[in-house]
N, C-alpha and C positions, 0 to 999 in steps of 0.2 A: 601781568605780562613780564617785570623783572624776572620771577624767576624761572617762569617758562625761555625766555629769550636765554638764558644759559647752557640749556642743555641743545640749542638747537646749533646744527654745525652747519657751515659754510653753504652745502651742495642741498641740505633743506632748506636754506634762507629763501631761494630762487623761485622754490613753489609757493611758499608762505608769502612772498613779494606781489606771485602774480595774484592770488586769491587777495590781497591788502588791493591791488589796483581794482578786480573785479568788484569787490564790496563797496570801493568807491563811484564805480561806474554805476552800481544800481542805485547808490544812497543820490547821488547828484544826478541820475539820468544821461549820463554821456554815451554819448557813439560807442559799438562795440570798435570802431577803427580808427578810434583814436589811441596815440602811443600811451604807453605807462607813464611816461615822464610826463605828457601835457596832461593825463588826468590828475598824478597828484599835484598837477602845479595848478590846476581850475581848482582843484579840493583844497587846496592849501593845505596839504598833510605831507608829512616828510617821510623817507623811506624807513622800512624797519631797520636797518642795520645803522640809521642815525640814532633809534627809539633805543637799539641795542649796546652799540657804543655810550649814550649817556648813563644807560643806565650801568654800564660796568664801570664809567668814570665815577659817577656820585657817589657808586658803593667803596672805591679805593677813597674817593677822598673822605668819605666818613669814617670810613677807616684809618686815614691819614692823622684827623683828629679826634683819635680815639671815642668816634659815636657809633661804634659796633660794639656786639659781646667779645671780650678777650681772646677764648680759643677761636674765634673767626678771625680775627687779625692773625693770630699767629700761623693760621693757616693760610692766609694769602698774602698779608704784605709783611715784605722784608726789607727793611729800610737798609741802603747801602750806606754803610760805613766809612766817611769821608775826614780825615784829619787834615788834607793839604787844602783842599777846595772850599769855597762856599758857594760856588757856583753850582753845582751840582748836591746840594745839601736836600732838596727834593727827591734826587732819583730814590728809584726801587731798585734791589735784586733780582733779574729777572731770571726765573728757573730752568736750568739744565733739563731739556726732555729727550727721554729716549722712542719714547712712541708718538703716535698722533693722538693719542688722550690726554696726555700731558699739554703737548701745545693746542691741543683744544680747550683747556681747560682755564678757571675763571682765573688762578692765580697768575697763569702765564700772560694770558691777551691783558690782564690786567694792567701787569705791568709793564706790558710794553707797550699799550697805550697811553699810559700814566707819563713813562720816558719822555715817548714822542711829544704829547701835547705839550707837560709843563715845559720840556726844553726851548719849543718856541713861545711860551707866554708863562712867564713866573707868576702872576697873578694867579692863576689858576691853584696854585696851593695855597690861598690864603684862607683866613677863615670867612666865605660867605653864604650870603642864602643860597638855596637850591634851586631858587626862580631864575636867582641872577648868573649862578654857575651855567643852567641850562642855556641862558640866554647868550651867553658867552660862548659856549661850545659851539651855539647854532652859527654865529659870524665867523667862527675860524675855519679857513680854508684846508687847512693842512687836518682838521677834524675829522669834516665831513670829505674828502678823500681819503682817509686813512683807509690803509688793507693790513689786514694779518700775516698777510704772506711776506713773510721776511726770513732773512739767512743769515744766521749764527757762524759764527766761527767754531763751535764745536759740532755744528753738522755740514759744513760746508767741506769742497774739494781745494786745497789752495794754491792748486797748480794752474787756475786761471790767471790769468793775466789780469782779468780786468774787476778781482774782486776789490771791493769796497770795504777797507776797515772803519765799521763806527766805532 
């Protein structure tokens, strides 16, 4: 599931989520008119996006603690060099993109997810077991509701008055 999930784009995720709910309906013999959220809640299953985000985060957690091969770490992980602040020591540099291919890449999505989650819960950067890491990720509200649809300074129109700089 981990390697397949990184090839999936957002538009494909909806069709896979329908199959996921259909499988839960068949396995647990649930009625067809039940909503997908109710089906997943009754089956006690998470959505595929939660599995996708946790797989990416765990991959970056392994890379952050040097538990992946060096060539893979060099491809996906670029630590931000900060000499003046200890609060952002776990932040990663988000690669710039010019195409949707780069925006859908693991390096981009993982860096954005890592920065968003670790800014709100810095204990996730510690060296903990993957079981405990998954349990902490499930309990975070901003992790469950996180979306990869973000705007960066390099791709935005500065003439909008309501633009918020992060």
